[in-house]
C-alpha positions as CSV (number, residue, x, y, z in Angstrom):
1,X,108.3,114.0,89.1
2,X,108.3,111.9,86.2
3,X,107.1,108.5,86.7
4,X,107.5,106.5,82.7
5,X,110.8,106.8,81.5
6,X,111.9,105.7,78.0
7,X,113.6,102.7,79.3
8,X,110.3,101.3,81.0
9,X,108.1,98.0,78.9
10,X,105.1,98.8,76.9
11,X,103.6,96.1,78.7
12,X,104.2,97.2,81.9
13,X,103.1,100.9,81.6
14,X,99.6,99.5,80.2
15,X,99.3,97.0,83.4
16,X,100.8,99.7,85.7
17,X,98.8,103.1,84.0
18,X,96.1,101.5,82.1
19,X,94.5,105.2,82.0
20,X,97.4,105.6,79.8
21,X,96.6,103.5,77.2
22,X,94.3,106.4,75.3
23,X,97.4,108.1,75.0
24,X,99.7,105.7,73.7
25,X,97.2,104.8,70.5
26,X,96.9,108.6,70.1
27,X,100.0,108.6,70.1
28,X,99.9,105.9,66.8
29,X,100.8,103.2,69.7
30,X,98.4,100.7,68.4
31,X,100.4,97.3,69.5
32,X,99.4,97.3,73.2
33,X,98.2,93.7,72.5
34,X,100.7,92.4,70.7
35,X,102.9,89.8,72.5
36,X,106.1,91.6,71.5
37,X,105.0,94.8,73.3
38,X,105.2,92.8,76.5
39,X,109.1,92.8,76.7
40,X,109.5,95.8,74.2
41,X,110.7,98.8,75.9
42,X,109.4,102.2,75.4
43,X,112.1,103.5,73.5
44,X,112.4,100.4,71.3
45,X,108.8,100.5,70.1
46,X,108.9,104.3,69.6
47,X,111.4,103.5,67.1
48,X,109.6,101.0,65.4
49,X,106.7,103.4,65.1
50,X,108.8,106.4,64.3
51,X,107.9,108.6,67.3
52,X,110.4,110.6,69.1
53,X,110.3,108.6,72.8
54,X,111.8,111.6,74.7
55,X,108.3,113.1,73.3
56,X,106.1,110.6,74.2
57,X,107.7,110.1,77.5
58,X,106.7,113.6,78.0
59,X,102.9,113.4,77.2
60,X,102.4,110.3,79.2
61,X,103.8,111.8,82.3
62,X,101.9,115.2,81.7
63,X,98.7,112.9,81.4
64,X,99.6,111.0,84.7
65,X,100.1,114.5,86.6
66,X,96.4,115.1,84.6
67,X,94.7,112.3,86.1
68,X,95.8,112.4,89.2
69,X,95.6,116.0,90.3
């Protein structure tokens, strides 16, 4: 079951799932320490970085499944 959704805040994802930081960085989301990332949804952050939020959420959920397997 998917845990990461596009409406989750980037700061929430980083705080609750630190194992996903590398996946976010590899996708081009280098703003994880930025104050605005704490209040920005994954969808909004993807829009700023030119990424598809649905694809990134799927990649994050896949990584969670791998880590928790």
